[in-house]
MARTIVEX-678030 format. One record per residue (C-alpha): x, y, z; residue in one letter; residue number from 1. Coordinates in nm, 3 decimals. Example, Ala and Ser with C-alpha at 12.3 -4.5 7.8 and 13.67 -1.06 7.14 Angstrom:
BEGIN
{{1.230; -0.450; 0.780}; a; 1} {{1.367; -0.106; 0.714}; s; 2} 
This chain:
BEGIN
{{1.711; -1.646; -8.353}; m; 1} {{1.823; -1.631; -8.718}; r; 2} {{1.824; -1.966; -8.850}; v; 3} {{1.938; -2.022; -9.205}; v; 4} {{1.742; -2.351; -9.349}; i; 5} {{1.925; -2.521; -9.625}; a; 6} {{1.667; -2.732; -9.863}; g; 7} {{1.473; -2.385; -9.807}; g; 8} {{1.168; -2.510; -10.038}; h; 9} {{1.115; -2.830; -9.921}; g; 10} {{0.783; -2.922; -9.714}; k; 11} {{0.961; -2.952; -9.360}; i; 12} {{1.138; -2.623; -9.427}; a; 13} {{0.845; -2.444; -9.507}; l; 14} {{0.689; -2.551; -9.216}; h; 15} {{0.992; -2.459; -9.003}; l; 16} {{0.982; -2.089; -9.169}; q; 17} {{0.649; -2.077; -9.071}; r; 18} {{0.700; -2.173; -8.688}; l; 19} {{1.002; -1.961; -8.675}; l; 20} {{0.834; -1.655; -8.811}; r; 21} {{0.513; -1.705; -8.614}; g; 22} {{0.729; -1.643; -8.294}; r; 23} {{0.946; -1.344; -8.488}; d; 24} {{1.242; -1.539; -8.524}; d; 25} {{1.393; -1.467; -8.860}; t; 26} {{1.396; -1.763; -9.095}; p; 27} {{1.641; -1.791; -9.366}; v; 28} {{1.576; -2.026; -9.683}; a; 29} {{1.863; -2.134; -9.923}; l; 30} {{1.685; -2.245; -10.239}; i; 31} {{1.815; -2.341; -10.579}; r; 32} {{1.533; -2.213; -10.797}; n; 33} {{1.443; -1.862; -10.809}; p; 34} {{1.107; -1.972; -10.908}; d; 35} {{1.032; -2.081; -10.556}; h; 36} {{1.115; -1.714; -10.409}; t; 37} {{0.730; -1.592; -10.318}; d; 38} {{0.644; -1.927; -10.181}; e; 39} {{0.921; -1.923; -9.938}; v; 40} {{0.835; -1.536; -9.855}; a; 41} {{0.471; -1.651; -9.819}; a; 42} {{0.589; -1.926; -9.548}; a; 43} {{0.770; -1.646; -9.389}; g; 44} {{1.105; -1.728; -9.502}; g; 45} {{1.344; -1.469; -9.620}; e; 46} {{1.509; -1.643; -9.984}; p; 47} {{1.836; -1.667; -10.078}; v; 48} {{1.923; -1.803; -10.392}; v; 49} {{2.214; -2.041; -10.333}; f; 50} {{2.284; -2.357; -10.526}; d; 51} {{2.425; -2.637; -10.276}; l; 52} {{2.606; -2.854; -10.557}; e; 53} {{2.754; -2.561; -10.755}; s; 54} {{2.790; -2.284; -10.516}; g; 55} {{3.113; -2.213; -10.362}; g; 56} {{3.218; -2.212; -9.957}; i; 57} {{3.317; -1.860; -9.929}; a; 58} {{2.968; -1.752; -10.115}; e; 59} {{2.743; -1.955; -9.849}; l; 60} {{2.945; -1.835; -9.551}; a; 61} {{2.854; -1.501; -9.621}; e; 62} {{2.483; -1.620; -9.616}; h; 63} {{2.553; -1.739; -9.323}; i; 64} {{2.687; -1.470; -9.124}; e; 65} {{2.543; -1.349; -8.814}; n; 66} {{2.320; -1.671; -8.795}; a; 67} {{2.215; -1.845; -8.457}; d; 68} {{2.199; -2.173; -8.632}; a; 69} {{2.159; -2.358; -8.937}; v; 70} {{1.942; -2.614; -9.034}; v; 71} {{2.012; -2.891; -9.329}; f; 72} {{1.679; -3.011; -9.456}; a; 73} {{1.787; -3.021; -9.816}; a; 74} {{1.756; -3.344; -10.024}; g; 75} {{1.762; -3.431; -10.365}; a; 76} {{1.399; -3.576; -10.375}; g; 77} {{1.213; -3.853; -10.529}; p; 78} {{1.289; -3.909; -10.922}; g; 79} {{1.647; -3.771; -10.880}; s; 80} {{1.942; -4.037; -10.972}; g; 81} {{2.209; -4.146; -10.794}; i; 82} {{2.499; -3.911; -10.840}; p; 83} {{2.222; -3.627; -10.680}; r; 84} {{2.196; -3.822; -10.379}; k; 85} {{2.561; -3.770; -10.306}; d; 86} {{2.589; -3.418; -10.434}; t; 87} {{2.333; -3.306; -10.234}; v; 88} {{2.256; -3.519; -9.936}; d; 89} {{2.599; -3.574; -9.856}; r; 90} {{2.837; -3.304; -10.029}; a; 91} {{2.557; -3.018; -9.958}; g; 92} {{2.555; -3.119; -9.582}; a; 93} {{2.921; -3.090; -9.551}; a; 94} {{2.927; -2.797; -9.753}; l; 95} {{2.673; -2.628; -9.484}; l; 96} {{2.923; -2.755; -9.176}; a; 97} {{3.214; -2.622; -9.350}; e; 98} {{3.054; -2.266; -9.395}; a; 99} {{2.902; -2.254; -9.081}; a; 100} {{3.274; -2.319; -8.929}; q; 101} {{3.416; -2.074; -9.134}; r; 102} {{3.111; -1.802; -9.057}; a; 103} {{3.134; -1.879; -8.668}; g; 104} {{2.784; -2.013; -8.663}; v; 105} {{2.831; -2.321; -8.411}; r; 106} {{2.465; -2.472; -8.393}; r; 107} {{2.382; -2.746; -8.678}; y; 108} {{2.093; -2.930; -8.712}; l; 109} {{2.103; -3.218; -8.955}; l; 110} {{1.795; -3.376; -9.074}; v; 111} {{1.871; -3.738; -9.139}; g; 112} {{1.736; -4.071; -9.202}; a; 113} {{1.652; -4.348; -8.994}; m; 114} {{1.841; -4.711; -9.052}; g; 115} {{2.170; -4.570; -9.090}; v; 116} {{2.429; -4.697; -8.857}; k; 117} {{2.742; -4.409; -8.900}; p; 118} {{2.931; -4.595; -8.618}; d; 119} {{2.903; -4.912; -8.755}; d; 120} {{3.199; -4.915; -9.024}; p; 121} {{3.055; -5.272; -9.149}; e; 122} {{2.708; -5.112; -9.193}; w; 123} {{2.558; -5.161; -9.535}; t; 124} {{2.188; -5.060; -9.668}; p; 125} {{1.916; -5.380; -9.648}; p; 126} {{1.922; -5.532; -9.983}; e; 127} {{1.569; -5.494; -10.071}; d; 128} {{1.563; -5.106; -10.077}; v; 129} {{1.677; -5.063; -10.425}; g; 130} {{1.967; -4.912; -10.559}; e; 131} {{1.869; -4.540; -10.548}; v; 132} {{1.734; -4.535; -10.207}; f; 133} {{2.060; -4.700; -10.080}; a; 134} {{2.275; -4.458; -10.258}; a; 135} {{2.068; -4.225; -10.066}; y; 136} {{2.099; -4.414; -9.714}; l; 137} {{2.483; -4.433; -9.812}; h; 138} {{2.471; -4.034; -9.845}; a; 139} {{2.297; -3.956; -9.523}; k; 140} {{2.550; -4.205; -9.341}; v; 141} {{2.841; -4.019; -9.498}; a; 142} {{2.705; -3.668; -9.386}; s; 143} {{2.674; -3.808; -8.979}; e; 144} {{3.017; -3.944; -9.015}; r; 145} {{3.133; -3.585; -9.156}; d; 146} {{2.974; -3.417; -8.904}; l; 147} {{3.097; -3.632; -8.625}; m; 148} {{3.469; -3.502; -8.706}; g; 149} {{3.370; -3.130; -8.685}; r; 150} {{3.385; -2.893; -8.381}; d; 151} {{3.011; -2.789; -8.431}; l; 152} {{2.737; -2.775; -8.152}; d; 153} {{2.565; -3.036; -8.403}; a; 154} {{2.220; -3.255; -8.334}; t; 155} {{2.109; -3.512; -8.583}; v; 156} {{1.744; -3.557; -8.613}; l; 157} {{1.649; -3.911; -8.797}; r; 158} {{1.253; -3.882; -8.862}; p; 159} {{1.037; -4.189; -8.943}; g; 160} {{0.820; -4.232; -9.269}; k; 161} {{0.740; -3.886; -9.292}; l; 162} {{0.355; -3.804; -9.385}; t; 163} {{0.143; -3.470; -9.462}; d; 164} {{-0.088; -3.543; -9.162}; d; 165} {{-0.202; -3.255; -8.991}; e; 166} {{0.043; -3.228; -8.664}; p; 167} {{-0.026; -3.442; -8.358}; a; 168} {{0.232; -3.236; -8.154}; g; 169} {{0.326; -3.599; -7.987}; r; 170} {{0.586; -3.775; -8.066}; v; 171} {{0.855; -4.035; -7.957}; r; 172} {{1.226; -3.917; -7.943}; l; 173} {{1.478; -4.135; -7.875}; a; 174} {{1.859; -4.154; -7.849}; r; 175} {{1.865; -4.519; -7.918}; s; 176} {{1.729; -4.697; -8.223}; e; 177} {{1.353; -4.731; -8.229}; i; 178} {{1.076; -4.887; -8.438}; e; 179} {{1.015; -4.741; -8.754}; r; 180} {{0.700; -4.562; -8.779}; g; 181} {{0.504; -4.220; -8.890}; e; 182} {{0.573; -3.867; -8.827}; v; 183} {{0.424; -3.598; -8.987}; s; 184} {{0.633; -3.284; -9.162}; r; 185} {{0.484; -3.046; -8.951}; t; 186} {{0.607; -3.249; -8.625}; d; 187} {{0.945; -3.263; -8.736}; v; 188} {{0.953; -2.883; -8.791}; a; 189} {{0.842; -2.839; -8.435}; a; 190} {{1.085; -3.039; -8.286}; v; 191} {{1.360; -2.891; -8.459}; l; 192} {{1.217; -2.565; -8.330}; v; 193} {{1.241; -2.774; -7.982}; a; 194} {{1.582; -2.848; -8.047}; l; 195} {{1.690; -2.530; -8.192}; l; 196} {{1.563; -2.378; -7.833}; d; 197} {{1.750; -2.641; -7.637}; e; 198} {{2.115; -2.632; -7.643}; p; 199} {{2.161; -2.937; -7.440}; g; 200} {{2.066; -3.186; -7.715}; t; 201} {{2.422; -3.063; -7.908}; a; 202} {{2.594; -3.366; -7.979}; g; 203} {{2.291; -3.581; -7.968}; l; 204} {{2.158; -3.818; -8.221}; t; 205} {{1.781; -3.877; -8.195}; l; 206} {{1.515; -4.082; -8.366}; e; 207} {{1.164; -3.929; -8.404}; l; 208} {{0.870; -4.091; -8.492}; v; 209} {{0.478; -4.028; -8.406}; g; 210} {{0.384; -4.071; -7.998}; g; 211} {{0.244; -4.005; -7.742}; d; 212} {{0.463; -3.755; -7.545}; q; 213} {{0.402; -3.380; -7.604}; p; 214} {{0.690; -3.246; -7.793}; i; 215} {{0.845; -3.030; -7.526}; a; 216} {{0.825; -3.338; -7.271}; v; 217} {{0.990; -3.560; -7.528}; a; 218} {{1.297; -3.288; -7.589}; v; 219} {{1.307; -3.311; -7.204}; d; 220} {{1.314; -3.681; -7.186}; g; 221} {{1.616; -3.719; -7.412}; v; 222} {{1.820; -3.470; -7.181}; l; 223} {{1.775; -3.665; -6.888}; s; 224} 
């Protein structure tokens, strides 16, 4: 399986590359900074320098050609201002989706955020989260709304609070809104791999926290 990962130097993306490479898949990592090439390669990814904020749709579609799936795991990150929450977390996700459609790649996984409600036109972020995080949530809900209108086999995964803990291999995964909790980035990556392996999860929006179920069982559960 050839999987193109936007935000290829992010922590979840690096874990995802290791897992995919470990089973002889081909992860391709889109990175903005050429200085990250060696670290991505060490994780098993094929680094491709492409800036989601300035790159064109035609060039991105060329990078995606012949892929089996794309994963949007990019983010403006801590310390970035309000404008970049929109240009990366919203516009970057839409650019990847548009490029996937142009390249004929149907499978699209979006790493979203818990707490957003794209089906509710009146939804607004909680008042106590601060303006920067509110902008991030607005960008995430907009990216989901954009994805809903596209002809793609898309799955949205909304993880809880991310940690750098060792993988537990056990999670709680649900189609409905679940109680907030923590989940390790490594377990998020492992769930992404399981979703890539299960085409029946296309069309689903899933929330994820640490839990008691083995990942394979949790994925089977959302299909039943």
